[in-house]
Structures are given as structure tokens and as C-alpha cells.
MARBA-3410 file (N, C-alpha, C, O; in Angstrom, 1 decimal):
232
0.9,-1.2,0.0,0.0,0.0,0.0,0.9,1.2,0.0,1.9,1.3,0.8 ~ 0.6,2.2,-0.8,1.4,3.4,-0.9,1.1,4.3,0.3,0.1,4.1,1.0 ~ 2.0,5.3,0.6,1.8,6.2,1.7,0.5,7.0,1.6,-0.2,7.2,2.6 ~ 0.2,7.4,0.3,-1.1,8.1,0.2,-2.3,7.3,0.5,-3.3,7.7,1.0 ~ -2.2,6.0,0.1,-3.3,5.1,0.3,-3.5,4.9,1.8,-4.6,4.8,2.3
-2.4,4.7,2.5,-2.4,4.5,4.0,-3.1,5.8,4.7,-3.8,5.6,5.6 ~ -2.7,7.0,4.2,-3.3,8.2,4.8,-4.8,8.2,4.5,-5.5,8.6,5.4 ~ -5.2,7.9,3.3,-6.6,7.9,3.0,-7.4,6.8,3.9,-8.4,7.1,4.4 ~ -6.7,5.6,4.1,-7.4,4.6,4.9,-7.5,5.1,6.3,-8.5,4.8,7.0 ~ -6.5,5.8,6.8,-6.5,6.3,8.2,-7.6,7.3,8.4,-8.3,7.3,9.4
-7.7,8.2,7.4,-8.8,9.2,7.5,-10.1,8.6,7.4,-11.0,9.0,8.2 ~ -10.3,7.5,6.6,-11.6,6.8,6.5,-11.9,6.2,7.9,-13.1,6.2,8.3 ~ -10.9,5.5,8.5,-11.1,4.9,9.8,-11.6,5.9,10.8,-12.4,5.6,11.6 ~ -10.9,7.1,10.8,-11.3,8.1,11.8,-12.7,8.6,11.6,-13.5,8.8,12.5 ~ -13.1,8.8,10.3,-14.5,9.2,10.0,-15.5,8.1,10.4,-16.5,8.5,11.0
-15.1,6.9,10.2,-16.0,5.8,10.6,-16.2,5.8,12.1,-17.3,5.5,12.6 ~ -15.1,6.0,12.8,-15.1,6.0,14.3,-16.0,7.1,14.8,-16.8,6.9,15.7 ~ -15.9,8.3,14.2,-16.7,9.4,14.6,-18.2,9.1,14.3,-19.1,9.4,15.1 ~ -18.5,8.5,13.1,-19.8,8.2,12.8,-20.5,7.2,13.7,-21.6,7.4,14.1 ~ -19.7,6.3,14.2,-20.2,5.3,15.2,-20.6,6.0,16.5,-21.6,5.7,17.1
-19.8,7.0,16.9,-20.1,7.7,18.1,-21.4,8.5,18.0,-22.1,8.7,18.9 ~ -21.6,9.0,16.7,-22.8,9.8,16.5,-24.0,8.9,16.7,-25.1,9.5,16.9 ~ -23.9,7.6,16.6,-25.1,6.7,16.7,-25.4,6.4,18.1,-26.4,5.7,18.4 ~ -24.6,6.9,19.0,-24.9,6.6,20.5,-25.8,7.7,21.0,-25.6,8.9,20.8 ~ -26.8,7.3,21.9,-27.6,8.2,22.6,-27.2,8.0,24.1,-27.3,6.9,24.6
-26.8,9.1,24.7,-26.4,9.1,26.2,-27.4,9.9,27.0,-27.7,11.0,26.7 ~ -27.9,9.3,28.0,-28.8,10.0,29.0,-28.1,10.2,30.3,-27.4,9.3,30.8 ~ -28.1,11.5,30.7,-27.4,11.8,32.0,-28.5,12.5,32.9,-29.5,12.9,32.5 ~ -28.1,12.6,34.2,-29.0,13.3,35.2,-28.9,12.6,36.5,-28.3,11.6,36.7 ~ -29.5,13.2,37.5,-29.5,12.7,38.9,-30.3,11.4,39.0,-30.9,10.9,38.1
-30.3,10.9,40.2,-31.0,9.6,40.5,-32.5,9.9,40.5,-33.0,11.0,40.9 ~ -33.3,8.9,40.1,-34.8,8.9,40.1,-35.4,10.0,39.2,-36.4,10.5,39.5 ~ -34.7,10.2,38.1,-35.3,11.1,37.0,-36.0,10.2,36.0,-36.7,10.8,35.1 ~ -35.8,8.9,36.0,-36.5,8.1,35.0,-35.6,7.8,33.8,-36.0,7.3,32.8 ~ -34.2,8.0,34.0,-33.3,7.7,32.9,-33.4,6.3,32.4,-33.4,6.1,31.1
-33.4,5.3,33.3,-33.4,3.9,32.9,-34.7,3.6,32.1,-34.6,2.9,31.1 ~ -35.8,4.0,32.6,-37.1,3.7,31.9,-37.1,4.4,30.5,-37.4,3.7,29.5 ~ -36.7,5.6,30.4,-36.6,6.3,29.1,-35.6,5.6,28.2,-35.8,5.5,27.0 ~ -34.4,5.3,28.7,-33.4,4.6,27.9,-33.9,3.3,27.3,-33.7,3.0,26.1 ~ -34.7,2.5,28.1,-35.2,1.3,27.6,-36.3,1.5,26.5,-36.3,0.8,25.5
-37.1,2.5,26.7,-38.1,2.9,25.7,-37.5,3.3,24.4,-37.9,2.9,23.3 ~ -36.4,4.2,24.5,-35.7,4.6,23.3,-35.1,3.4,22.6,-35.2,3.3,21.3 ~ -34.5,2.5,23.3,-33.8,1.4,22.7,-34.9,0.5,22.0,-34.6,0.0,20.9 ~ -36.0,0.3,22.7,-37.1,-0.5,22.1,-37.6,0.1,20.8,-37.8,-0.6,19.8 ~ -37.8,1.4,20.8,-38.4,2.2,19.7,-37.4,2.1,18.5,-37.8,2.0,17.3
-36.1,2.3,18.8,-35.1,2.4,17.7,-34.6,1.0,17.3,-33.9,0.9,16.3 ~ -34.9,0.0,18.1,-34.4,-1.3,17.8,-32.9,-1.5,18.0,-32.2,-2.2,17.2 ~ -32.3,-0.8,19.0,-30.9,-0.9,19.3,-30.7,-1.3,20.8,-31.7,-1.2,21.6 ~ -29.5,-1.8,21.2,-29.3,-2.2,22.5,-29.3,-1.0,23.5,-29.0,0.1,23.1 ~ -29.6,-1.3,24.8,-29.5,-0.3,25.8,-28.4,-0.9,26.8,-28.5,-2.0,27.2
-27.5,0.0,27.2,-26.5,-0.4,28.2,-26.6,0.6,29.4,-26.7,1.8,29.3 ~ -26.6,0.0,30.6,-26.8,0.7,31.9,-25.4,0.9,32.5,-24.8,-0.1,32.9 ~ -24.9,2.1,32.6,-23.5,2.3,33.1,-23.3,1.8,34.5,-22.3,1.3,34.8 ~ -24.4,1.8,35.3,-24.2,1.2,36.7,-24.0,-0.3,36.7,-23.5,-0.8,37.6 ~ -24.4,-0.9,35.5,-24.0,-2.4,35.4,-22.7,-2.5,34.8,-21.9,-3.4,35.2
-22.3,-1.7,33.8,-21.1,-1.8,33.1,-19.9,-1.5,34.0,-18.8,-2.0,33.8 ~ -20.1,-0.6,34.9,-19.0,0.0,35.7,-18.2,-1.0,36.4,-17.0,-0.8,36.6 ~ -18.8,-2.1,36.9,-18.0,-3.1,37.6,-16.9,-3.6,36.8,-15.8,-3.8,37.4 ~ -17.1,-3.9,35.6,-16.0,-4.4,34.7,-15.0,-3.4,34.5,-13.8,-3.6,34.6 ~ -15.4,-2.2,34.2,-14.5,-1.1,33.8,-13.7,-0.7,35.1,-12.5,-0.4,35.0
-14.4,-0.6,36.2,-13.6,-0.2,37.4,-12.6,-1.2,37.8,-11.5,-0.9,38.2 ~ -12.9,-2.5,37.5,-11.9,-3.6,37.8,-10.7,-3.5,37.0,-9.6,-3.8,37.4 ~ -10.8,-2.9,35.8,-9.7,-2.8,34.9,-8.7,-1.8,35.5,-7.5,-1.8,35.2 ~ -9.2,-0.9,36.4,-8.3,0.1,37.0,-7.9,-0.2,38.4,-7.3,0.6,39.1 ~ -8.3,-1.4,38.8,-7.8,-1.9,40.2,-8.7,-1.4,41.3,-8.3,-1.2,42.4
-10.0,-1.3,41.0,-11.0,-0.8,42.0,-11.0,-1.8,43.2,-11.0,-3.0,43.0 ~ -10.9,-1.2,44.4,-10.8,-2.0,45.6,-12.1,-2.0,46.4,-12.4,-1.0,47.1 ~ -12.9,-3.0,46.3,-14.2,-3.1,47.0,-14.1,-2.9,48.5,-14.9,-2.3,49.2 ~ -13.0,-3.6,49.1,-12.8,-3.5,50.5,-12.5,-2.1,51.0,-12.9,-1.6,52.0 ~ -11.6,-1.4,50.2,-11.3,-0.1,50.5,-12.5,0.8,50.4,-12.7,1.7,51.3
-13.3,0.6,49.4,-14.5,1.4,49.2,-15.5,1.2,50.4,-16.1,2.2,50.9 ~ -15.6,0.0,50.9,-16.5,-0.3,52.1,-15.9,0.4,53.3,-16.7,1.0,54.1 ~ -14.6,0.4,53.5,-14.0,1.1,54.6,-14.2,2.6,54.6,-14.5,3.2,55.6 ~ -14.1,3.2,53.4,-14.3,4.6,53.2,-15.7,5.0,53.6,-15.9,6.0,54.3 ~ -16.7,4.3,53.0,-18.1,4.7,53.3,-18.4,4.5,54.7,-19.2,5.2,55.3
-17.8,3.4,55.4,-18.1,3.2,56.8,-17.5,4.2,57.7,-18.1,4.6,58.7 ~ -16.2,4.6,57.4,-15.5,5.5,58.3,-15.7,6.9,58.0,-15.7,7.8,58.9 ~ -15.9,7.3,56.7,-15.9,8.7,56.3,-17.3,9.1,55.7,-17.5,10.3,55.5 ~ -18.1,8.2,55.3,-19.4,8.6,54.7,-19.4,8.5,53.2,-18.4,8.3,52.5 ~ -20.6,8.8,52.7,-20.9,8.6,51.3,-20.2,9.6,50.4,-19.7,9.3,49.3
-20.0,10.8,50.9,-19.3,11.8,50.1,-17.9,11.5,49.8,-17.3,11.8,48.8 ~ -17.2,10.9,50.8,-15.9,10.4,50.6,-15.8,9.3,49.6,-14.9,9.2,48.8 ~ -16.8,8.4,49.7,-16.8,7.3,48.7,-17.0,7.9,47.3,-16.4,7.4,46.3 ~ -17.8,8.9,47.1,-18.0,9.6,45.8,-16.7,10.1,45.3,-16.4,9.9,44.1 ~ -15.9,10.7,46.2,-14.6,11.2,45.7,-13.7,10.0,45.3,-13.0,10.2,44.3
-13.7,8.9,46.0,-12.9,7.8,45.6,-13.3,7.2,44.3,-12.5,6.8,43.5 ~ -14.6,7.3,44.0,-15.2,6.8,42.7,-14.7,7.6,41.5,-14.7,7.0,40.4 ~ -14.4,8.9,41.6,-14.3,9.8,40.5,-13.3,9.3,39.4,-13.7,9.3,38.2 ~ -12.1,8.9,39.7,-11.2,8.5,38.6,-11.8,7.2,37.9,-11.6,7.1,36.7 ~ -12.5,6.3,38.6,-13.0,5.2,38.0,-14.2,5.5,37.1,-14.4,4.9,36.1
-15.0,6.5,37.6,-16.2,6.9,36.8,-15.7,7.5,35.5,-16.3,7.2,34.4 ~ -14.7,8.4,35.5,-14.2,9.0,34.3,-13.7,8.0,33.3,-14.0,8.0,32.1 ~ -12.9,7.0,33.9,-12.4,5.9,33.0,-13.5,5.1,32.4,-13.5,4.7,31.3 ~ -14.6,4.8,33.2,-15.7,4.0,32.7,-16.4,4.7,31.6,-16.8,4.0,30.6 ~ -16.6,6.0,31.7,-17.2,6.8,30.6,-16.3,6.6,29.3,-16.9,6.3,28.2
-15.0,6.8,29.4,-14.2,6.7,28.3,-14.2,5.3,27.7,-14.3,5.1,26.4 ~ -14.2,4.2,28.5,-14.2,2.9,28.0,-15.6,2.5,27.4,-15.6,1.8,26.3 ~ -16.7,2.9,28.0,-18.0,2.6,27.4,-18.1,3.2,26.0,-18.6,2.6,25.1 ~ -17.7,4.5,25.9,-17.8,5.2,24.6,-16.9,4.6,23.5,-17.1,4.7,22.3 ~ -15.8,4.0,24.0,-14.8,3.4,23.1,-15.3,2.0,22.7,-15.1,1.7,21.5
-16.0,1.3,23.5,-16.4,-0.1,23.2,-17.7,-0.2,22.5,-17.9,-1.1,21.7 ~ -18.7,0.7,22.8,-20.0,0.5,22.3,-20.4,1.5,21.2,-19.8,2.5,21.1 ~ -21.3,1.0,20.3,-21.8,1.9,19.2,-23.2,1.5,19.0,-23.7,0.5,19.4 ~ -23.9,2.5,18.3,-25.3,2.2,17.9,-26.2,1.7,19.0,-26.7,0.6,18.9 ~ -26.3,2.5,20.1,-26.9,2.0,21.3,-27.4,3.2,22.1,-27.1,4.4,21.8
-28.1,2.9,23.2,-28.5,3.9,24.2,-27.7,3.5,25.5,-27.7,2.4,25.9 ~ -27.1,4.5,26.1,-26.4,4.3,27.4,-26.9,5.3,28.4,-26.9,6.5,28.1 ~ -27.4,4.8,29.5,-27.8,5.7,30.6,-26.8,5.7,31.7,-26.5,4.6,32.2 ~ -26.2,6.9,31.9,-25.2,7.0,32.9,-25.8,6.9,34.3,-26.9,7.3,34.6 ~ -24.9,6.5,35.3,-25.3,6.7,36.7,-25.2,8.2,37.0,-24.5,8.9,36.3
-25.8,8.6,38.1,-25.9,10.0,38.4,-24.5,10.6,38.5,-24.3,11.8,38.1 ~ -23.5,9.9,39.0,-22.2,10.4,39.3,-21.3,10.5,38.0,-20.3,11.1,38.0 ~ -21.7,9.8,37.0,-20.8,9.7,35.8,-20.7,10.9,35.0,-19.9,11.0,34.1 ~ -21.6,11.9,35.3,-21.6,13.2,34.6,-21.3,14.4,35.5,-21.6,15.5,35.1 ~ -20.9,14.1,36.7,-20.7,15.2,37.7,-19.2,15.1,38.2,-18.9,14.1,38.8
-18.5,16.2,38.0,-17.1,16.1,38.4,-16.7,17.5,39.0,-17.0,18.5,38.5 ~ -16.0,17.4,40.2,-15.3,18.6,40.7,-14.0,18.9,40.1,-13.6,20.0,39.8 ~ -13.2,17.8,40.0,-11.9,17.9,39.5,-11.9,18.2,38.0,-12.5,17.5,37.2 ~ -11.2,19.3,37.6,-11.2,19.8,36.2,-10.6,18.7,35.2,-11.0,18.7,34.1 ~ -9.6,18.0,35.7,-9.0,17.0,34.8,-10.0,15.9,34.5,-10.1,15.5,33.3
-10.7,15.4,35.5,-11.7,14.3,35.2,-12.8,14.9,34.3,-13.3,14.2,33.4 ~ -13.3,16.1,34.6,-14.3,16.7,33.8,-13.9,16.8,32.4,-14.6,16.5,31.5 ~ -12.7,17.3,32.2,-12.2,17.5,30.8,-12.1,16.2,30.1,-12.4,16.2,28.9 ~ -11.7,15.1,30.7,-11.6,13.8,30.1,-13.0,13.4,29.6,-13.1,12.9,28.5 ~ -14.0,13.5,30.5,-15.3,13.1,30.2,-15.9,14.0,29.1,-16.5,13.5,28.1
-15.7,15.3,29.1,-16.1,16.2,28.1,-15.5,15.8,26.7,-16.2,15.8,25.7 ~ -14.2,15.5,26.7,-13.6,15.1,25.5,-14.2,13.8,25.0,-14.4,13.7,23.7 ~ -14.4,12.9,25.8,-15.0,11.6,25.4,-16.4,11.8,24.8,-16.7,11.1,23.9 ~ -17.1,12.7,25.4,-18.5,12.9,24.9,-18.6,13.9,23.7,-19.7,14.0,23.1 ~ -17.5,14.6,23.4,-17.6,15.6,22.4,-18.1,15.1,21.0,-19.0,15.8,20.4
-17.7,13.9,20.6,-18.2,13.4,19.3,-19.6,12.9,19.4,-20.3,12.6,18.3 ~ -20.1,12.7,20.6,-21.5,12.1,20.7,-22.5,13.2,20.7,-22.6,14.1,21.6 ~ -23.3,13.2,19.6,-24.1,14.4,19.4,-25.4,14.3,20.1,-26.2,15.3,20.2 ~ -25.8,13.2,20.7,-27.0,13.0,21.4,-26.8,12.7,22.9,-26.9,11.6,23.3 ~ -26.4,13.7,23.6,-26.1,13.7,25.1,-27.3,14.4,25.7,-27.3,15.7,25.6
-28.2,13.7,26.4,-29.5,14.3,26.8,-29.6,14.3,28.3,-29.5,13.3,29.0 ~ -29.7,15.5,28.9,-29.9,15.6,30.3,-31.4,15.5,30.6,-32.3,16.2,30.1 ~ -31.8,14.6,31.6,-33.2,14.4,32.0,-33.4,15.0,33.3,-32.7,14.6,34.3 ~ -34.3,16.0,33.4,-34.6,16.6,34.7,-36.2,16.8,34.7,-36.8,16.9,33.7 ~ -36.7,16.8,35.9,-38.2,17.1,36.0,-38.6,18.5,35.5,-39.6,18.6,34.8
-37.8,19.5,35.9,-38.2,20.9,35.7,-37.0,21.8,35.5,-35.9,21.5,36.0 ~ -37.2,22.9,34.8,-36.1,23.9,34.7,-35.9,24.6,36.0,-34.8,25.2,36.2 ~ -36.8,24.5,36.9,-36.7,25.1,38.3,-36.0,24.0,39.1,-36.6,22.9,39.4 ~ -34.7,24.3,39.5,-34.0,23.2,40.2,-34.5,22.9,41.5,-34.4,21.7,42.0 ~ -35.1,23.8,42.2,-35.8,23.5,43.5,-36.9,22.5,43.3,-37.0,21.6,44.1
-37.7,22.7,42.3,-38.7,21.8,41.9,-38.2,20.4,41.5,-38.7,19.4,41.9 ~ -37.1,20.4,40.8,-36.5,19.2,40.4,-36.0,18.4,41.6,-36.2,17.2,41.7 ~ -35.4,19.1,42.5,-34.9,18.4,43.8,-36.1,17.8,44.5,-36.1,16.7,45.0 ~ -37.2,18.6,44.6,-38.4,18.1,45.3,-38.9,16.8,44.7,-39.2,15.9,45.4 ~ -39.0,16.8,43.4,-39.6,15.7,42.7,-38.7,14.4,42.7,-39.2,13.4,43.1
-37.4,14.6,42.4,-36.6,13.4,42.4,-36.4,12.8,43.8,-36.3,11.6,43.9 ~ -36.3,13.7,44.8,-36.1,13.2,46.1,-37.3,12.6,46.7,-37.2,11.7,47.6 ~ -38.5,13.0,46.3,-39.7,12.3,46.7,-39.7,10.9,46.1,-40.0,9.9,46.8 ~ -39.3,10.8,44.8,-39.3,9.4,44.2,-38.2,8.6,44.9,-38.4,7.4,45.1 ~ -37.0,9.2,45.1,-35.9,8.5,45.7,-36.2,8.0,47.1,-35.8,6.9,47.5
-36.9,8.8,47.8,-37.3,8.4,49.2,-38.2,7.2,49.2,-38.0,6.3,49.9 ~ -39.2,7.2,48.2,-40.0,6.0,48.1,-39.2,4.8,47.7,-39.5,3.7,48.3 ~ -38.2,5.0,46.8,-37.4,3.8,46.4,-36.6,3.3,47.6,-36.5,2.1,47.8 ~ -36.0,4.2,48.4,-35.2,3.8,49.6,-36.1,3.0,50.6,-35.6,2.0,51.1 ~ -37.3,3.5,50.8,-38.2,2.8,51.8,-38.5,1.4,51.3,-38.5,0.5,52.0
-38.8,1.3,49.9,-39.1,0.0,49.4,-37.8,-1.0,49.4,-38.0,-2.2,49.7 ~ -36.7,-0.4,49.1,-35.5,-1.3,49.0,-34.8,-1.6,50.3,-34.4,-2.7,50.6 ~ -34.7,-0.6,51.2,-33.9,-0.8,52.4,-34.7,-0.4,53.7,-34.2,-0.6,54.8 ~ -35.9,0.0,53.5,-36.8,0.2,54.7,-36.7,1.5,55.4,-37.4,1.8,56.4 ~ -35.8,2.4,54.9,-35.7,3.7,55.5,-35.1,4.7,54.5,-34.5,4.3,53.5
-35.2,6.0,54.9,-34.7,7.1,54.0,-33.4,7.6,54.7,-33.3,7.9,55.9 ~ -32.3,7.6,53.9,-31.0,8.1,54.4,-30.9,9.6,53.9,-30.7,9.9,52.7 ~ -30.9,10.6,54.9,-30.8,12.0,54.5,-29.5,12.3,53.7,-29.5,13.2,52.9 ~ -28.4,11.6,54.0,-27.2,11.8,53.3,-27.3,11.5,51.8,-26.8,12.3,51.0 ~ -28.1,10.5,51.5,-28.3,10.2,50.1,-29.2,11.2,49.4,-29.0,11.5,48.2
-30.1,11.7,50.1,-31.0,12.8,49.5,-30.2,14.0,49.3,-30.3,14.7,48.3 ~ -29.3,14.4,50.2,-28.4,15.5,50.0,-27.5,15.3,48.8,-27.2,16.2,48.0 ~ -27.0,14.1,48.6,-26.2,13.7,47.5,-26.9,13.9,46.2,-26.4,14.4,45.2 ~ -28.2,13.5,46.2,-29.0,13.6,44.9,-29.3,15.1,44.6,-29.3,15.5,43.5 ~ -29.5,15.9,45.7,-29.6,17.3,45.4,-28.4,17.9,44.8,-28.5,18.7,43.9
-27.2,17.5,45.3,-26.0,17.9,44.7,-25.9,17.5,43.2,-25.4,18.4,42.4 ~ -26.3,16.3,42.9,-26.3,15.9,41.5,-27.3,16.8,40.6,-26.9,17.2,39.5 ~ -28.4,17.2,41.2,-29.4,18.0,40.5,-28.8,19.4,40.2,-28.9,20.0,39.1 ~ -28.1,20.0,41.2,-27.7,21.4,41.1,-26.3,21.6,40.5,-25.9,22.7,40.1 ~ -25.5,20.5,40.4,-24.1,20.6,39.9,-24.1,21.1,38.4,-24.9,20.5,37.6
-23.3,22.0,38.0,-23.2,22.5,36.6,-22.7,21.6,35.6,-22.9,21.8,34.4 ~ -22.0,20.5,36.0,-21.4,19.6,35.1,-22.4,19.1,34.1,-22.2,19.0,32.9 ~ -23.6,18.7,34.6,-24.6,18.1,33.7,-25.0,19.0,32.5,-25.0,18.6,31.4 ~ -25.3,20.3,32.8,-25.7,21.2,31.8,-24.5,21.5,30.8,-24.7,21.9,29.7 ~ -23.3,21.5,31.3,-22.1,21.7,30.5,-21.8,20.6,29.6,-21.3,20.8,28.5
-22.2,19.4,29.9,-22.0,18.2,29.1,-23.2,17.9,28.1,-23.0,17.4,27.0 ~ -24.4,18.3,28.5,-25.6,18.0,27.7,-25.7,18.8,26.5,-25.3,20.0,26.4 ~ -26.2,18.2,25.4,-26.5,18.9,24.2,-28.0,19.1,24.0,-28.4,19.7,23.0 ~ -28.8,18.5,24.9,-30.2,18.7,24.9,-30.7,18.5,26.3,-30.2,17.5,27.0 ~ -31.6,19.3,26.9,-32.2,19.0,28.2,-33.7,18.8,28.0,-34.3,19.6,27.3
-34.2,17.7,28.5,-35.6,17.4,28.4,-36.2,17.4,29.8,-35.7,16.8,30.8 ~ -37.3,18.1,30.0,-38.0,18.2,31.3,-39.2,17.3,31.3,-40.0,17.4,30.3 ~ -39.4,16.5,32.3,-40.4,15.4,32.3,-41.6,15.7,33.1,-42.6,15.0,32.9 ~ -41.6,16.8,33.9,-42.8,17.0,34.8,-44.1,17.1,33.9,-44.1,17.9,32.9 ~ -45.1,16.4,34.3,-46.4,16.5,33.5,-46.4,15.6,32.3,-47.4,15.6,31.6
-45.4,14.8,32.1,-45.3,13.9,31.0,-45.2,12.5,31.4,-44.5,12.2,32.5 ~ -45.7,11.5,30.7,-45.4,10.1,30.9,-44.0,9.8,30.3,-43.5,10.6,29.5 ~ -43.5,8.7,30.7,-42.2,8.3,30.1,-42.3,8.1,28.6,-41.4,8.4,27.9 ~ -43.5,7.6,28.2,-43.7,7.4,26.7,-43.7,8.8,26.0,-43.2,8.9,24.9 ~ -44.3,9.8,26.6,-44.4,11.1,26.0,-43.0,11.8,26.0,-42.6,12.4,25.0
-42.2,11.6,27.0,-40.8,12.1,27.1,-40.0,11.4,26.0,-39.2,12.1,25.3 ~ -40.2,10.1,25.8,-39.5,9.4,24.8,-39.8,9.9,23.4,-39.0,10.1,22.6 ~ -41.1,10.1,23.2,-41.5,10.7,21.9,-40.9,12.1,21.6,-40.6,12.4,20.5 ~ -40.8,12.9,22.7,-40.2,14.2,22.5,-38.7,14.1,22.1,-38.2,14.8,21.2 ~ -38.0,13.1,22.7,-36.6,12.9,22.4,-36.5,12.4,21.0,-35.6,12.8,20.2
-37.3,11.4,20.6,-37.2,10.9,19.2,-37.5,12.0,18.2,-36.9,12.0,17.1 ~ -38.4,12.9,18.5,-38.7,14.0,17.6,-37.5,14.9,17.4,-37.1,15.3,16.3 ~ -36.9,15.2,18.6,-35.7,16.0,18.5,-34.5,15.4,17.7,-33.9,16.0,16.9 ~ -34.4,14.1,17.9,-33.4,13.3,17.1,-33.7,13.4,15.6,-32.8,13.7,14.8 ~ -34.9,13.2,15.3,-35.3,13.2,13.8,-35.2,14.6,13.3,-34.6,14.8,12.2
-35.6,15.6,14.0,-35.6,17.0,13.5,-34.2,17.5,13.3,-33.9,18.3,12.4 ~ -33.2,17.0,14.1,-31.9,17.5,14.0,-30.9,16.5,13.3,-29.7,16.8,13.1 ~ -31.4,15.4,12.9,-30.6,14.4,12.2,-29.3,14.0,12.9,-28.4,13.5,12.3 ~ -29.3,14.1,14.2,-28.1,13.7,15.0,-26.9,14.5,14.8,-25.8,14.1,14.9 ~ -27.1,15.8,14.4,-26.0,16.7,14.1,-26.0,17.8,15.1,-26.9,18.0,15.9
-24.9,18.6,15.1,-24.6,19.6,16.2,-25.7,20.8,16.1,-25.8,21.5,17.1 ~ -26.4,20.9,15.0,-27.4,22.0,15.0,-28.5,21.8,16.1,-29.2,22.8,16.4 ~ -28.6,20.6,16.6,-29.6,20.4,17.7,-29.1,20.7,19.0,-29.8,20.6,20.0 ~ -27.8,21.1,19.1,-27.2,21.3,20.5,-27.8,22.6,21.0,-27.7,23.7,20.4 ~ -28.2,22.5,22.3,-28.7,23.7,22.9,-27.6,24.6,23.4,-26.5,24.1,23.6
-27.8,25.9,23.4,-26.8,26.8,23.9,-26.9,27.0,25.4,-28.0,27.2,25.9 ~ -25.8,26.8,26.1,-25.9,27.0,27.6,-25.0,28.2,27.9,-23.9,28.4,27.3 ~ -25.4,29.0,28.9,-24.5,30.1,29.3,-23.3,29.5,30.0,-23.4,28.4,30.7 ~ -22.1,30.1,29.9,-20.9,29.6,30.6,-21.2,29.5,32.1,-21.8,30.3,32.7 ~ -20.7,28.4,32.6,-20.9,28.1,34.0,-19.5,27.7,34.7,-18.7,27.0,34.1
-19.3,28.2,35.9,-18.1,27.8,36.6,-18.3,26.3,37.1,-19.4,26.0,37.6 ~ -17.3,25.5,36.9,-17.4,24.1,37.3,-17.4,23.9,38.8,-18.0,23.0,39.3 ~ -16.7,24.8,39.5,-16.6,24.7,41.0,-17.9,24.6,41.7,-18.8,25.5,41.5 ~ -18.1,23.6,42.5,-19.4,23.5,43.2,-19.1,22.6,44.5,-18.6,21.5,44.3 ~ -19.3,23.1,45.6,-18.9,22.4,46.8,-19.9,21.3,47.2,-21.1,21.4,46.9
-19.3,20.2,47.7,-20.2,19.1,48.2,-21.0,19.6,49.3,-20.6,20.5,50.1 ~ -22.3,19.1,49.4,-23.1,19.5,50.6,-22.5,19.1,51.9,-23.1,19.4,53.0
END
């Protein structure tokens, strides 16, 4: 193969890689926004796989040497917020790996996979998501106070069903996820779900995808936001 042919082949491979990333739909947002339900509905409607980052993360974290015993000690001795800090390098790596490995699919992120205090981790995730034209933030309302109220009411009900009690620290953590600017800085579309069924929200997202052809013209404009945001 001539040098010119190799260059052309390399360019074609890069274009194909970018095109594959364009076929990914990523849903981000705090806990109890309905990301999983909407992700499955989108996957069913489009006839493509759905991958849940909270399931994928175990394999990806393991590739980086994640220590379950250390994580248990951290949460027991120092609390959930310290565990969240321990998770951050693993979360950033998991985002990079998922976007590298999968194509033509829907991926719903865990709440923490799109929220970063550290500028290096945020930059890595932003770079990984840059070619993905359909990064959609799911929130109940443009009013963040209202969003906190709605998601934490749902989250409280879930905690009671699953563990028999509500942990105020987890509610504070979810409020942090709602209010953190990372999500709006990474999202290329925000969808508000209050007053809609999951099916109606899915239809809204599908219409946006069709109307914009999966290209950057569908990206919403967000005002510049400072990344710094203190843990509660």
C-alpha cells in the first residue's frame, strides 16, 4: 500500500469511528429522574441495545484496580461523600471505556458519571462525549428547587421499598447531582419530564433526534458556568 493510500485509509477509519459515536444516545442526570425507563423505551423504539452504566461500571472499574474492601471502609469510616470522591477516577475511566467499546446504542449514565469537581476528570469526560451528538440531560423541571423536590420524593419512596428507611445523606447527595453545573455543561439537549409520561418524554426525544438528524445544530446553547461546586 502506498503512503497516500495509507493516509486515506487512516482518514476513513477516523471518519467511521466518529460516525459510530454519532449513533450513540447518552442519557445523563440525577437519581430517580427516569433515565433507565426512558433509555429502555428509546432502545425498544429504535431497535438498538441499551446499556446501563451502573451495570457496566463493575467491569471497567476492575480494569483500573478498584478495591471493594477499601470502598467499604471509606463509606463506613468517612461517609458517602468520601466514597463519591474515591469513585471519580473510576467513573471518568468508565465513561471513556464505554464510549470506546459500544456503538449504535443507548447508554444511561449513573448520576455520578456526569458530575465532576476535578477539572482533569471533567475535561476527560467532556472530550470523550464531544463526538457524541445526542447527550441528553433528563430533569423534571427547569426550576432546580422543583427538580430536587420531585426526584427526592421518588428517591425516598425507592429507599423505603429497597432498604426500609430514608437516608438523608443520600438525599443531599442527589440534590448535589441536580444542582451541579457539570450536567448542563455536558448535555447537548435538556428534556423536562414533569407532567409527561415516560412514553411522552421518549416521543419528545425521538422527535428532537429526527428533527436534527443527530448533528450539532440540535445542540442547545448554555450560558458559561463555573465548574466549581462544593459538596453539601
